[in-house]
mmCIF file of the N, C-alpha and C atoms, coordinates in Angstrom:
data_MODEL
# 
_entry.id   MODEL 
# 
loop_
_atom_site.group_PDB 
_atom_site.id 
_atom_site.type_symbol 
_atom_site.label_atom_id 
_atom_site.label_alt_id 
_atom_site.label_comp_id 
_atom_site.label_asym_id 
_atom_site.label_entity_id 
_atom_site.label_seq_id 
_atom_site.pdbx_PDB_ins_code 
_atom_site.Cartn_x 
_atom_site.Cartn_y 
_atom_site.Cartn_z 
_atom_site.occupancy 
_atom_site.B_iso_or_equiv 
_atom_site.pdbx_formal_charge 
_atom_site.auth_seq_id 
_atom_site.auth_comp_id 
_atom_site.auth_asym_id 
_atom_site.auth_atom_id 
_atom_site.pdbx_PDB_model_num 
ATOM 1   N N  . MET A 1 1  ? 119.422 95.995  93.400  1.00 0.00 ? 1  MET A N  1 
ATOM 2   C CA . MET A 1 1  ? 118.083 96.001  92.936  1.00 0.00 ? 1  MET A CA 1 
ATOM 3   C C  . MET A 1 1  ? 117.813 97.533  93.210  1.00 0.00 ? 1  MET A C  1 
ATOM 4   N N  . HIS A 1 2  ? 117.282 98.455  91.416  1.00 0.00 ? 2  HIS A N  1 
ATOM 5   C CA . HIS A 1 2  ? 117.464 100.207 91.875  1.00 0.00 ? 2  HIS A CA 1 
ATOM 6   C C  . HIS A 1 2  ? 116.052 99.944  90.509  1.00 0.00 ? 2  HIS A C  1 
ATOM 7   N N  . THR A 1 3  ? 115.173 100.382 90.999  1.00 0.00 ? 3  THR A N  1 
ATOM 8   C CA . THR A 1 3  ? 113.747 100.233 89.909  1.00 0.00 ? 3  THR A CA 1 
ATOM 9   C C  . THR A 1 3  ? 113.449 101.508 89.722  1.00 0.00 ? 3  THR A C  1 
ATOM 10  N N  . VAL A 1 4  ? 112.944 102.332 88.349  1.00 0.00 ? 4  VAL A N  1 
ATOM 11  C CA . VAL A 1 4  ? 113.200 103.782 88.273  1.00 0.00 ? 4  VAL A CA 1 
ATOM 12  C C  . VAL A 1 4  ? 111.644 102.940 88.290  1.00 0.00 ? 4  VAL A C  1 
ATOM 13  N N  . TYR A 1 5  ? 110.741 104.253 88.337  1.00 0.00 ? 5  TYR A N  1 
ATOM 14  C CA . TYR A 1 5  ? 109.177 104.878 88.443  1.00 0.00 ? 5  TYR A CA 1 
ATOM 15  C C  . TYR A 1 5  ? 108.430 106.171 87.418  1.00 0.00 ? 5  TYR A C  1 
ATOM 16  N N  . ILE A 1 6  ? 107.430 106.086 87.147  1.00 0.00 ? 6  ILE A N  1 
ATOM 17  C CA . ILE A 1 6  ? 107.098 107.326 87.102  1.00 0.00 ? 6  ILE A CA 1 
ATOM 18  C C  . ILE A 1 6  ? 105.251 106.432 87.258  1.00 0.00 ? 6  ILE A C  1 
ATOM 19  N N  . ILE A 1 7  ? 105.158 107.690 87.946  1.00 0.00 ? 7  ILE A N  1 
ATOM 20  C CA . ILE A 1 7  ? 103.602 108.107 88.789  1.00 0.00 ? 7  ILE A CA 1 
ATOM 21  C C  . ILE A 1 7  ? 102.791 108.937 88.603  1.00 0.00 ? 7  ILE A C  1 
ATOM 22  N N  . TYR A 1 8  ? 101.342 109.170 88.655  1.00 0.00 ? 8  TYR A N  1 
ATOM 23  C CA . TYR A 1 8  ? 100.701 109.715 87.907  1.00 0.00 ? 8  TYR A CA 1 
ATOM 24  C C  . TYR A 1 8  ? 99.279  110.257 88.417  1.00 0.00 ? 8  TYR A C  1 
ATOM 25  N N  . SER A 1 9  ? 99.607  111.159 88.710  1.00 0.00 ? 9  SER A N  1 
ATOM 26  C CA . SER A 1 9  ? 98.453  111.805 89.485  1.00 0.00 ? 9  SER A CA 1 
ATOM 27  C C  . SER A 1 9  ? 96.583  112.260 88.662  1.00 0.00 ? 9  SER A C  1 
ATOM 28  N N  . PRO A 1 10 ? 95.783  111.801 89.135  1.00 0.00 ? 10 PRO A N  1 
ATOM 29  C CA . PRO A 1 10 ? 95.016  111.679 88.065  1.00 0.00 ? 10 PRO A CA 1 
ATOM 30  C C  . PRO A 1 10 ? 94.167  113.593 88.452  1.00 0.00 ? 10 PRO A C  1 
ATOM 31  N N  . SER A 1 11 ? 94.383  113.233 90.129  1.00 0.00 ? 11 SER A N  1 
ATOM 32  C CA . SER A 1 11 ? 93.604  114.945 90.618  1.00 0.00 ? 11 SER A CA 1 
ATOM 33  C C  . SER A 1 11 ? 94.375  116.168 89.831  1.00 0.00 ? 11 SER A C  1 
ATOM 34  N N  . LEU A 1 12 ? 95.831  115.788 90.063  1.00 0.00 ? 12 LEU A N  1 
ATOM 35  C CA . LEU A 1 12 ? 96.667  116.659 89.400  1.00 0.00 ? 12 LEU A CA 1 
ATOM 36  C C  . LEU A 1 12 ? 97.321  116.837 87.635  1.00 0.00 ? 12 LEU A C  1 
ATOM 37  N N  . ASP A 1 13 ? 97.062  115.199 87.300  1.00 0.00 ? 13 ASP A N  1 
ATOM 38  C CA . ASP A 1 13 ? 96.633  115.181 85.645  1.00 0.00 ? 13 ASP A CA 1 
ATOM 39  C C  . ASP A 1 13 ? 98.188  115.775 85.367  1.00 0.00 ? 13 ASP A C  1 
ATOM 40  N N  . GLN A 1 14 ? 99.182  114.983 86.354  1.00 0.00 ? 14 GLN A N  1 
ATOM 41  C CA . GLN A 1 14 ? 100.566 115.329 86.409  1.00 0.00 ? 14 GLN A CA 1 
ATOM 42  C C  . GLN A 1 14 ? 101.360 113.531 86.893  1.00 0.00 ? 14 GLN A C  1 
ATOM 43  N N  . TYR A 1 15 ? 102.406 113.780 86.588  1.00 0.00 ? 15 TYR A N  1 
ATOM 44  C CA . TYR A 1 15 ? 103.839 112.659 86.311  1.00 0.00 ? 15 TYR A CA 1 
ATOM 45  C C  . TYR A 1 15 ? 104.070 113.073 87.284  1.00 0.00 ? 15 TYR A C  1 
ATOM 46  N N  . TYR A 1 16 ? 105.179 112.325 87.525  1.00 0.00 ? 16 TYR A N  1 
ATOM 47  C CA . TYR A 1 16 ? 106.718 112.034 88.890  1.00 0.00 ? 16 TYR A CA 1 
ATOM 48  C C  . TYR A 1 16 ? 107.398 110.996 87.849  1.00 0.00 ? 16 TYR A C  1 
ATOM 49  N N  . ILE A 1 17 ? 108.195 111.128 87.921  1.00 0.00 ? 17 ILE A N  1 
ATOM 50  C CA . ILE A 1 17 ? 109.426 110.353 87.650  1.00 0.00 ? 17 ILE A CA 1 
ATOM 51  C C  . ILE A 1 17 ? 110.302 110.135 89.221  1.00 0.00 ? 17 ILE A C  1 
ATOM 52  N N  . GLY A 1 18 ? 110.683 108.562 89.102  1.00 0.00 ? 18 GLY A N  1 
ATOM 53  C CA . GLY A 1 18 ? 112.124 109.213 90.938  1.00 0.00 ? 18 GLY A CA 1 
ATOM 54  C C  . GLY A 1 18 ? 112.984 107.281 90.897  1.00 0.00 ? 18 GLY A C  1 
ATOM 55  N N  . GLN A 1 19 ? 112.746 107.127 91.634  1.00 0.00 ? 19 GLN A N  1 
ATOM 56  C CA . GLN A 1 19 ? 113.798 106.098 91.701  1.00 0.00 ? 19 GLN A CA 1 
ATOM 57  C C  . GLN A 1 19 ? 113.687 105.242 93.282  1.00 0.00 ? 19 GLN A C  1 
ATOM 58  N N  . ALA A 1 20 ? 113.856 103.652 93.642  1.00 0.00 ? 20 ALA A N  1 
ATOM 59  C CA . ALA A 1 20 ? 113.900 103.575 94.502  1.00 0.00 ? 20 ALA A CA 1 
ATOM 60  C C  . ALA A 1 20 ? 114.466 102.520 94.316  1.00 0.00 ? 20 ALA A C  1 
ATOM 61  N N  . LYS A 1 21 ? 115.009 101.912 95.509  1.00 0.00 ? 21 LYS A N  1 
ATOM 62  C CA . LYS A 1 21 ? 115.394 100.499 95.941  1.00 0.00 ? 21 LYS A CA 1 
ATOM 63  C C  . LYS A 1 21 ? 113.742 99.581  96.258  1.00 0.00 ? 21 LYS A C  1 
ATOM 64  N N  . ASP A 1 22 ? 113.340 100.133 96.614  1.00 0.00 ? 22 ASP A N  1 
ATOM 65  C CA . ASP A 1 22 ? 112.327 99.449  96.949  1.00 0.00 ? 22 ASP A CA 1 
ATOM 66  C C  . ASP A 1 22 ? 110.573 100.121 96.708  1.00 0.00 ? 22 ASP A C  1 
ATOM 67  N N  . LEU A 1 23 ? 109.710 99.996  95.350  1.00 0.00 ? 23 LEU A N  1 
ATOM 68  C CA . LEU A 1 23 ? 109.035 100.334 94.711  1.00 0.00 ? 23 LEU A CA 1 
ATOM 69  C C  . LEU A 1 23 ? 107.407 100.718 95.760  1.00 0.00 ? 23 LEU A C  1 
ATOM 70  N N  . ARG A 1 24 ? 107.521 99.501  96.245  1.00 0.00 ? 24 ARG A N  1 
ATOM 71  C CA . ARG A 1 24 ? 106.228 99.758  97.559  1.00 0.00 ? 24 ARG A CA 1 
ATOM 72  C C  . ARG A 1 24 ? 106.440 100.354 98.039  1.00 0.00 ? 24 ARG A C  1 
ATOM 73  N N  . ILE A 1 25 ? 107.290 100.816 99.085  1.00 0.00 ? 25 ILE A N  1 
ATOM 74  C CA . ILE A 1 25 ? 107.372 102.034 99.943  1.00 0.00 ? 25 ILE A CA 1 
ATOM 75  C C  . ILE A 1 25 ? 107.213 103.384 99.550  1.00 0.00 ? 25 ILE A C  1 
ATOM 76  N N  . ALA A 1 26 ? 108.019 103.377 98.753  1.00 0.00 ? 26 ALA A N  1 
ATOM 77  C CA . ALA A 1 26 ? 108.561 104.655 97.436  1.00 0.00 ? 26 ALA A CA 1 
ATOM 78  C C  . ALA A 1 26 ? 106.920 105.124 97.200  1.00 0.00 ? 26 ALA A C  1 
ATOM 79  N N  . LEU A 1 27 ? 105.871 104.693 96.558  1.00 0.00 ? 27 LEU A N  1 
ATOM 80  C CA . LEU A 1 27 ? 104.843 104.107 96.523  1.00 0.00 ? 27 LEU A CA 1 
ATOM 81  C C  . LEU A 1 27 ? 103.682 104.879 97.862  1.00 0.00 ? 27 LEU A C  1 
ATOM 82  N N  . TRP A 1 28 ? 104.401 103.803 98.852  1.00 0.00 ? 28 TRP A N  1 
ATOM 83  C CA . TRP A 1 28 ? 103.344 104.707 100.108 1.00 0.00 ? 28 TRP A CA 1 
ATOM 84  C C  . TRP A 1 28 ? 103.848 106.108 100.286 1.00 0.00 ? 28 TRP A C  1 
ATOM 85  N N  . GLN A 1 29 ? 104.848 106.448 100.211 1.00 0.00 ? 29 GLN A N  1 
ATOM 86  C CA . GLN A 1 29 ? 105.570 107.206 100.960 1.00 0.00 ? 29 GLN A CA 1 
ATOM 87  C C  . GLN A 1 29 ? 104.885 108.673 100.211 1.00 0.00 ? 29 GLN A C  1 
ATOM 88  N N  . HIS A 1 30 ? 104.756 108.360 98.821  1.00 0.00 ? 30 HIS A N  1 
ATOM 89  C CA . HIS A 1 30 ? 104.059 109.942 97.922  1.00 0.00 ? 30 HIS A CA 1 
ATOM 90  C C  . HIS A 1 30 ? 102.872 109.627 98.297  1.00 0.00 ? 30 HIS A C  1 
ATOM 91  N N  . ASN A 1 31 ? 102.327 108.445 98.557  1.00 0.00 ? 31 ASN A N  1 
ATOM 92  C CA . ASN A 1 31 ? 100.899 108.197 99.196  1.00 0.00 ? 31 ASN A CA 1 
ATOM 93  C C  . ASN A 1 31 ? 100.613 108.858 100.654 1.00 0.00 ? 31 ASN A C  1 
ATOM 94  N N  . ALA A 1 32 ? 101.601 109.045 100.976 1.00 0.00 ? 32 ALA A N  1 
ATOM 95  C CA . ALA A 1 32 ? 101.596 109.433 102.437 1.00 0.00 ? 32 ALA A CA 1 
ATOM 96  C C  . ALA A 1 32 ? 101.350 110.868 102.588 1.00 0.00 ? 32 ALA A C  1 
ATOM 97  N N  . LYS A 1 33 ? 102.251 111.482 101.590 1.00 0.00 ? 33 LYS A N  1 
ATOM 98  C CA . LYS A 1 33 ? 101.802 112.559 101.353 1.00 0.00 ? 33 LYS A CA 1 
ATOM 99  C C  . LYS A 1 33 ? 103.742 112.765 102.019 1.00 0.00 ? 33 LYS A C  1 
ATOM 100 N N  . ALA A 1 34 ? 104.743 111.704 102.367 1.00 0.00 ? 34 ALA A N  1 
ATOM 101 C CA . ALA A 1 34 ? 105.875 112.472 103.214 1.00 0.00 ? 34 ALA A CA 1 
ATOM 102 C C  . ALA A 1 34 ? 106.647 112.838 102.154 1.00 0.00 ? 34 ALA A C  1 
ATOM 103 N N  . VAL A 1 35 ? 106.770 113.102 100.921 1.00 0.00 ? 35 VAL A N  1 
ATOM 104 C CA . VAL A 1 35 ? 107.243 113.343 99.456  1.00 0.00 ? 35 VAL A CA 1 
ATOM 105 C C  . VAL A 1 35 ? 107.278 114.544 99.170  1.00 0.00 ? 35 VAL A C  1 
ATOM 106 N N  . PRO A 1 36 ? 107.576 116.066 99.625  1.00 0.00 ? 36 PRO A N  1 
ATOM 107 C CA . PRO A 1 36 ? 106.507 117.205 99.899  1.00 0.00 ? 36 PRO A CA 1 
ATOM 108 C C  . PRO A 1 36 ? 106.302 117.686 98.100  1.00 0.00 ? 36 PRO A C  1 
ATOM 109 N N  . ALA A 1 37 ? 106.616 117.168 96.925  1.00 0.00 ? 37 ALA A N  1 
ATOM 110 C CA . ALA A 1 37 ? 107.090 117.139 95.381  1.00 0.00 ? 37 ALA A CA 1 
ATOM 111 C C  . ALA A 1 37 ? 105.777 116.012 95.075  1.00 0.00 ? 37 ALA A C  1 
ATOM 112 N N  . THR A 1 38 ? 105.140 115.764 95.809  1.00 0.00 ? 38 THR A N  1 
ATOM 113 C CA . THR A 1 38 ? 104.099 114.640 95.339  1.00 0.00 ? 38 THR A CA 1 
ATOM 114 C C  . THR A 1 38 ? 103.238 114.844 96.232  1.00 0.00 ? 38 THR A C  1 
ATOM 115 N N  . ALA A 1 39 ? 102.781 115.697 97.195  1.00 0.00 ? 39 ALA A N  1 
ATOM 116 C CA . ALA A 1 39 ? 102.751 115.479 98.793  1.00 0.00 ? 39 ALA A CA 1 
ATOM 117 C C  . ALA A 1 39 ? 100.660 116.262 98.235  1.00 0.00 ? 39 ALA A C  1 
ATOM 118 N N  . GLU A 1 40 ? 100.497 116.604 97.372  1.00 0.00 ? 40 GLU A N  1 
ATOM 119 C CA . GLU A 1 40 ? 99.201  117.169 96.881  1.00 0.00 ? 40 GLU A CA 1 
ATOM 120 C C  . GLU A 1 40 ? 98.699  116.289 96.001  1.00 0.00 ? 40 GLU A C  1 
ATOM 121 N N  . GLY A 1 41 ? 99.671  115.253 95.553  1.00 0.00 ? 41 GLY A N  1 
ATOM 122 C CA . GLY A 1 41 ? 98.988  114.551 93.839  1.00 0.00 ? 41 GLY A CA 1 
ATOM 123 C C  . GLY A 1 41 ? 98.432  113.276 94.129  1.00 0.00 ? 41 GLY A C  1 
ATOM 124 N N  . LYS A 1 42 ? 97.843  113.367 95.606  1.00 0.00 ? 42 LYS A N  1 
ATOM 125 C CA . LYS A 1 42 ? 97.060  111.386 95.731  1.00 0.00 ? 42 LYS A CA 1 
ATOM 126 C C  . LYS A 1 42 ? 96.427  111.783 95.380  1.00 0.00 ? 42 LYS A C  1 
ATOM 127 N N  . PRO A 1 43 ? 95.647  110.068 95.153  1.00 0.00 ? 43 PRO A N  1 
ATOM 128 C CA . PRO A 1 43 ? 96.355  108.977 94.377  1.00 0.00 ? 43 PRO A CA 1 
ATOM 129 C C  . PRO A 1 43 ? 97.317  108.493 93.423  1.00 0.00 ? 43 PRO A C  1 
ATOM 130 N N  . TRP A 1 44 ? 98.507  107.994 93.529  1.00 0.00 ? 44 TRP A N  1 
ATOM 131 C CA . TRP A 1 44 ? 99.292  108.411 92.588  1.00 0.00 ? 44 TRP A CA 1 
ATOM 132 C C  . TRP A 1 44 ? 99.100  106.224 91.702  1.00 0.00 ? 44 TRP A C  1 
ATOM 133 N N  . GLU A 1 45 ? 99.598  106.759 90.829  1.00 0.00 ? 45 GLU A N  1 
ATOM 134 C CA . GLU A 1 45 ? 99.352  104.985 90.570  1.00 0.00 ? 45 GLU A CA 1 
ATOM 135 C C  . GLU A 1 45 ? 100.557 104.823 89.946  1.00 0.00 ? 45 GLU A C  1 
ATOM 136 N N  . ILE A 1 46 ? 101.305 103.409 89.914  1.00 0.00 ? 46 ILE A N  1 
ATOM 137 C CA . ILE A 1 46 ? 102.431 103.461 88.524  1.00 0.00 ? 46 ILE A CA 1 
ATOM 138 C C  . ILE A 1 46 ? 102.167 103.152 87.497  1.00 0.00 ? 46 ILE A C  1 
ATOM 139 N N  . LYS A 1 47 ? 102.435 104.079 86.368  1.00 0.00 ? 47 LYS A N  1 
ATOM 140 C CA . LYS A 1 47 ? 102.828 103.887 84.449  1.00 0.00 ? 47 LYS A CA 1 
ATOM 141 C C  . LYS A 1 47 ? 103.723 103.577 83.998  1.00 0.00 ? 47 LYS A C  1 
ATOM 142 N N  . TYR A 1 48 ? 104.939 103.244 85.370  1.00 0.00 ? 48 TYR A N  1 
ATOM 143 C CA . TYR A 1 48 ? 106.141 102.386 84.040  1.00 0.00 ? 48 TYR A CA 1 
ATOM 144 C C  . TYR A 1 48 ? 107.190 102.217 85.809  1.00 0.00 ? 48 TYR A C  1 
ATOM 145 N N  . GLN A 1 49 ? 107.685 101.240 85.068  1.00 0.00 ? 49 GLN A N  1 
ATOM 146 C CA . GLN A 1 49 ? 108.875 100.578 86.516  1.00 0.00 ? 49 GLN A CA 1 
ATOM 147 C C  . GLN A 1 49 ? 109.900 99.470  85.621  1.00 0.00 ? 49 GLN A C  1 
ATOM 148 N N  . ARG A 1 50 ? 110.971 99.847  86.424  1.00 0.00 ? 50 ARG A N  1 
ATOM 149 C CA . ARG A 1 50 ? 111.737 99.284  85.531  1.00 0.00 ? 50 ARG A CA 1 
ATOM 150 C C  . ARG A 1 50 ? 113.235 98.948  86.270  1.00 0.00 ? 50 ARG A C  1 
ATOM 151 N N  . THR A 1 51 ? 113.626 97.934  86.528  1.00 0.00 ? 51 THR A N  1 
ATOM 152 C CA . THR A 1 51 ? 114.607 97.388  87.474  1.00 0.00 ? 51 THR A CA 1 
ATOM 153 C C  . THR A 1 51 ? 116.090 97.462  86.495  1.00 0.00 ? 51 THR A C  1 
ATOM 154 N N  . PHE A 1 52 ? 116.905 97.740  87.707  1.00 0.00 ? 52 PHE A N  1 
ATOM 155 C CA . PHE A 1 52 ? 118.461 97.642  87.192  1.00 0.00 ? 52 PHE A CA 1 
ATOM 156 C C  . PHE A 1 52 ? 119.332 97.207  87.884  1.00 0.00 ? 52 PHE A C  1 
ATOM 157 N N  . GLU A 1 53 ? 120.380 96.776  88.100  1.00 0.00 ? 53 GLU A N  1 
ATOM 158 C CA . GLU A 1 53 ? 120.965 95.870  89.006  1.00 0.00 ? 53 GLU A CA 1 
ATOM 159 C C  . GLU A 1 53 ? 122.062 97.294  89.659  1.00 0.00 ? 53 GLU A C  1 
ATOM 160 N N  . THR A 1 54 ? 122.375 98.482  89.265  1.00 0.00 ? 54 THR A N  1 
ATOM 161 C CA . THR A 1 54 ? 122.958 99.317  89.814  1.00 0.00 ? 54 THR A CA 1 
ATOM 162 C C  . THR A 1 54 ? 122.349 100.561 89.539  1.00 0.00 ? 54 THR A C  1 
ATOM 163 N N  . ARG A 1 55 ? 122.469 101.282 90.602  1.00 0.00 ? 55 ARG A N  1 
ATOM 164 C CA . ARG A 1 55 ? 122.087 102.587 91.091  1.00 0.00 ? 55 ARG A CA 1 
ATOM 165 C C  . ARG A 1 55 ? 122.230 103.657 89.567  1.00 0.00 ? 55 ARG A C  1 
ATOM 166 N N  . ARG A 1 56 ? 123.367 103.669 88.975  1.00 0.00 ? 56 ARG A N  1 
ATOM 167 C CA . ARG A 1 56 ? 124.265 103.669 88.078  1.00 0.00 ? 56 ARG A CA 1 
ATOM 168 C C  . ARG A 1 56 ? 123.250 104.095 86.902  1.00 0.00 ? 56 ARG A C  1 
ATOM 169 N N  . GLU A 1 57 ? 122.824 102.868 86.784  1.00 0.00 ? 57 GLU A N  1 
ATOM 170 C CA . GLU A 1 57 ? 121.915 102.263 85.084  1.00 0.00 ? 57 GLU A CA 1 
ATOM 171 C C  . GLU A 1 57 ? 120.581 102.912 85.648  1.00 0.00 ? 57 GLU A C  1 
ATOM 172 N N  . SER A 1 58 ? 119.853 103.064 86.933  1.00 0.00 ? 58 SER A N  1 
ATOM 173 C CA . SER A 1 58 ? 119.041 103.462 87.083  1.00 0.00 ? 58 SER A CA 1 
ATOM 174 C C  . SER A 1 58 ? 118.371 104.956 86.868  1.00 0.00 ? 58 SER A C  1 
ATOM 175 N N  . SER A 1 59 ? 119.378 105.954 87.476  1.00 0.00 ? 59 SER A N  1 
ATOM 176 C CA . SER A 1 59 ? 120.766 107.007 87.100  1.00 0.00 ? 59 SER A CA 1 
ATOM 177 C C  . SER A 1 59 ? 119.600 107.553 86.161  1.00 0.00 ? 59 SER A C  1 
ATOM 178 N N  . SER A 1 60 ? 120.675 106.457 85.229  1.00 0.00 ? 60 SER A N  1 
ATOM 179 C CA . SER A 1 60 ? 120.603 107.366 84.112  1.00 0.00 ? 60 SER A CA 1 
ATOM 180 C C  . SER A 1 60 ? 119.310 107.340 83.264  1.00 0.00 ? 60 SER A C  1 
ATOM 181 N N  . LEU A 1 61 ? 118.748 105.958 83.221  1.00 0.00 ? 61 LEU A N  1 
ATOM 182 C CA . LEU A 1 61 ? 117.628 106.370 82.676  1.00 0.00 ? 61 LEU A CA 1 
ATOM 183 C C  . LEU A 1 61 ? 116.507 106.907 83.095  1.00 0.00 ? 61 LEU A C  1 
ATOM 184 N N  . GLU A 1 62 ? 116.644 107.091 84.850  1.00 0.00 ? 62 GLU A N  1 
ATOM 185 C CA . GLU A 1 62 ? 115.741 108.344 85.270  1.00 0.00 ? 62 GLU A CA 1 
ATOM 186 C C  . GLU A 1 62 ? 116.015 109.648 84.725  1.00 0.00 ? 62 GLU A C  1 
ATOM 187 N N  . MET A 1 63 ? 117.764 110.091 84.508  1.00 0.00 ? 63 MET A N  1 
ATOM 188 C CA . MET A 1 63 ? 117.511 111.297 84.170  1.00 0.00 ? 63 MET A CA 1 
ATOM 189 C C  . MET A 1 63 ? 116.880 112.167 82.289  1.00 0.00 ? 63 MET A C  1 
ATOM 190 N N  . LYS A 1 64 ? 117.307 111.096 81.624  1.00 0.00 ? 64 LYS A N  1 
ATOM 191 C CA . LYS A 1 64 ? 116.334 110.883 80.376  1.00 0.00 ? 64 LYS A CA 1 
ATOM 192 C C  . LYS A 1 64 ? 115.356 110.757 79.706  1.00 0.00 ? 64 LYS A C  1 
ATOM 193 N N  . LEU A 1 65 ? 114.663 110.043 80.958  1.00 0.00 ? 65 LEU A N  1 
ATOM 194 C CA . LEU A 1 65 ? 113.330 110.225 81.461  1.00 0.00 ? 65 LEU A CA 1 
ATOM 195 C C  . LEU A 1 65 ? 112.991 112.307 81.982  1.00 0.00 ? 65 LEU A C  1 
ATOM 196 N N  . LYS A 1 66 ? 113.381 112.608 82.875  1.00 0.00 ? 66 LYS A N  1 
ATOM 197 C CA . LYS A 1 66 ? 113.330 113.395 83.084  1.00 0.00 ? 66 LYS A CA 1 
ATOM 198 C C  . LYS A 1 66 ? 113.371 114.512 82.215  1.00 0.00 ? 66 LYS A C  1 
ATOM 199 N N  . TYR A 1 67 ? 114.806 114.615 81.313  1.00 0.00 ? 67 TYR A N  1 
ATOM 200 C CA . TYR A 1 67 ? 114.287 115.064 80.707  1.00 0.00 ? 67 TYR A CA 1 
ATOM 201 C C  . TYR A 1 67 ? 113.921 115.544 79.113  1.00 0.00 ? 67 TYR A C  1 
ATOM 202 N N  . ARG A 1 68 ? 113.018 114.678 79.365  1.00 0.00 ? 68 ARG A N  1 
ATOM 203 C CA . ARG A 1 68 ? 112.089 114.609 77.472  1.00 0.00 ? 68 ARG A CA 1 
ATOM 204 C C  . ARG A 1 68 ? 111.078 115.467 78.286  1.00 0.00 ? 68 ARG A C  1 
ATOM 205 N N  . THR A 1 69 ? 109.955 115.485 77.868  1.00 0.00 ? 69 THR A N  1 
ATOM 206 C CA . THR A 1 69 ? 108.128 115.497 77.407  1.00 0.00 ? 69 THR A CA 1 
ATOM 207 C C  . THR A 1 69 ? 107.721 114.099 77.496  1.00 0.00 ? 69 THR A C  1 
ATOM 208 N N  . PRO A 1 70 ? 106.262 113.704 78.227  1.00 0.00 ? 70 PRO A N  1 
ATOM 209 C CA . PRO A 1 70 ? 105.935 112.485 78.987  1.00 0.00 ? 70 PRO A CA 1 
ATOM 210 C C  . PRO A 1 70 ? 105.265 112.226 76.779  1.00 0.00 ? 70 PRO A C  1 
ATOM 211 N N  . ASP A 1 71 ? 105.270 112.558 75.999  1.00 0.00 ? 71 ASP A N  1 
ATOM 212 C CA . ASP A 1 71 ? 105.978 112.851 74.560  1.00 0.00 ? 71 ASP A CA 1 
ATOM 213 C C  . ASP A 1 71 ? 106.398 111.909 74.489  1.00 0.00 ? 71 ASP A C  1 
ATOM 214 N N  . GLN A 1 72 ? 108.033 112.226 74.488  1.00 0.00 ? 72 GLN A N  1 
ATOM 215 C CA . GLN A 1 72 ? 108.936 110.858 74.048  1.00 0.00 ? 72 GLN A CA 1 
ATOM 216 C C  . GLN A 1 72 ? 109.524 110.334 74.831  1.00 0.00 ? 72 GLN A C  1 
ATOM 217 N N  . TRP A 1 73 ? 108.388 109.831 75.721  1.00 0.00 ? 73 TRP A N  1 
ATOM 218 C CA . TRP A 1 73 ? 109.047 108.859 76.530  1.00 0.00 ? 73 TRP A CA 1 
ATOM 219 C C  . TRP A 1 73 ? 108.991 106.726 76.162  1.00 0.00 ? 73 TRP A C  1 
ATOM 220 N N  . GLU A 1 74 ? 107.676 107.222 75.154  1.00 0.00 ? 74 GLU A N  1 
ATOM 221 C CA . GLU A 1 74 ? 107.378 106.001 74.841  1.00 0.00 ? 74 GLU A CA 1 
ATOM 222 C C  . GLU A 1 74 ? 108.826 105.262 74.124  1.00 0.00 ? 74 GLU A C  1 
ATOM 223 N N  . GLU A 1 75 ? 110.089 105.398 73.513  1.00 0.00 ? 75 GLU A N  1 
ATOM 224 C CA . GLU A 1 75 ? 110.854 105.043 73.622  1.00 0.00 ? 75 GLU A CA 1 
ATOM 225 C C  . GLU A 1 75 ? 111.733 104.554 74.359  1.00 0.00 ? 75 GLU A C  1 
ATOM 226 N N  . PHE A 1 76 ? 111.372 104.513 75.795  1.00 0.00 ? 76 PHE A N  1 
ATOM 227 C CA . PHE A 1 76 ? 112.544 104.072 76.506  1.00 0.00 ? 76 PHE A CA 1 
ATOM 228 C C  . PHE A 1 76 ? 111.137 102.740 77.139  1.00 0.00 ? 76 PHE A C  1 
ATOM 229 N N  . PHE A 1 77 ? 110.482 103.401 76.616  1.00 0.00 ? 77 PHE A N  1 
ATOM 230 C CA . PHE A 1 77 ? 108.994 101.996 76.979  1.00 0.00 ? 77 PHE A CA 1 
ATOM 231 C C  . PHE A 1 77 ? 109.479 100.841 75.939  1.00 0.00 ? 77 PHE A C  1 
ATOM 232 N N  . THR A 1 78 ? 108.940 99.422  76.903  1.00 0.00 ? 78 THR A N  1 
ATOM 233 C CA . THR A 1 78 ? 109.002 97.838  76.274  1.00 0.00 ? 78 THR A CA 1 
ATOM 234 C C  . THR A 1 78 ? 107.557 97.296  76.751  1.00 0.00 ? 78 THR A C  1 
ATOM 235 N N  . PRO A 1 79 ? 106.558 97.205  76.097  1.00 0.00 ? 79 PRO A N  1 
ATOM 236 C CA . PRO A 1 79 ? 104.765 96.366  75.935  1.00 0.00 ? 79 PRO A CA 1 
ATOM 237 C C  . PRO A 1 79 ? 105.011 95.779  77.502  1.00 0.00 ? 79 PRO A C  1 
ATOM 238 N N  . GLU A 1 80 ? 105.828 95.369  78.170  1.00 0.00 ? 80 GLU A N  1 
ATOM 239 C CA . GLU A 1 80 ? 105.267 94.229  79.332  1.00 0.00 ? 80 GLU A CA 1 
ATOM 240 C C  . GLU A 1 80 ? 105.926 95.176  80.289  1.00 0.00 ? 80 GLU A C  1 
ATOM 241 N N  . ILE A 1 81 ? 106.481 96.335  80.521  1.00 0.00 ? 81 ILE A N  1 
ATOM 242 C CA . ILE A 1 81 ? 106.523 96.810  81.903  1.00 0.00 ? 81 ILE A CA 1 
ATOM 243 C C  . ILE A 1 81 ? 105.646 98.045  81.317  1.00 0.00 ? 81 ILE A C  1 
ATOM 244 N N  . VAL A 1 82 ? 104.838 98.658  80.692  1.00 0.00 ? 82 VAL A N  1 
ATOM 245 C CA . VAL A 1 82 ? 104.003 99.735  80.883  1.00 0.00 ? 82 VAL A CA 1 
ATOM 246 C C  . VAL A 1 82 ? 102.962 99.154  81.224  1.00 0.00 ? 82 VAL A C  1 
ATOM 247 N N  . GLU A 1 83 ? 102.206 100.510 82.298  1.00 0.00 ? 83 GLU A N  1 
ATOM 248 C CA . GLU A 1 83 ? 100.809 99.944  82.533  1.00 0.00 ? 83 GLU A CA 1 
ATOM 249 C C  . GLU A 1 83 ? 99.755  100.956 82.602  1.00 0.00 ? 83 GLU A C  1 
ATOM 250 N N  . LYS A 1 84 ? 98.733  100.241 82.073  1.00 0.00 ? 84 LYS A N  1 
ATOM 251 C CA . LYS A 1 84 ? 97.764  101.070 81.349  1.00 0.00 ? 84 LYS A CA 1 
ATOM 252 C C  . LYS A 1 84 ? 97.106  101.156 82.034  1.00 0.00 ? 84 LYS A C  1 
# 
């Protein structure tokens, strides 16, 4: 299983989009400053997650999200997978 996720840093008011096989470990790595792109944003919060059977499917959604602004993400979200 592969999970596409969006995390948010309140301290930076910034989002980060990624994918992982284990979202719990990925979030820990972001908050442990092990990922250079997110090292300054601790704490990171999960705002969206969606799991797919294949990496190909998750990569497709990840790229679609990365090439859109946060205002345009809503078309990809369903209420049961968005955290408020």
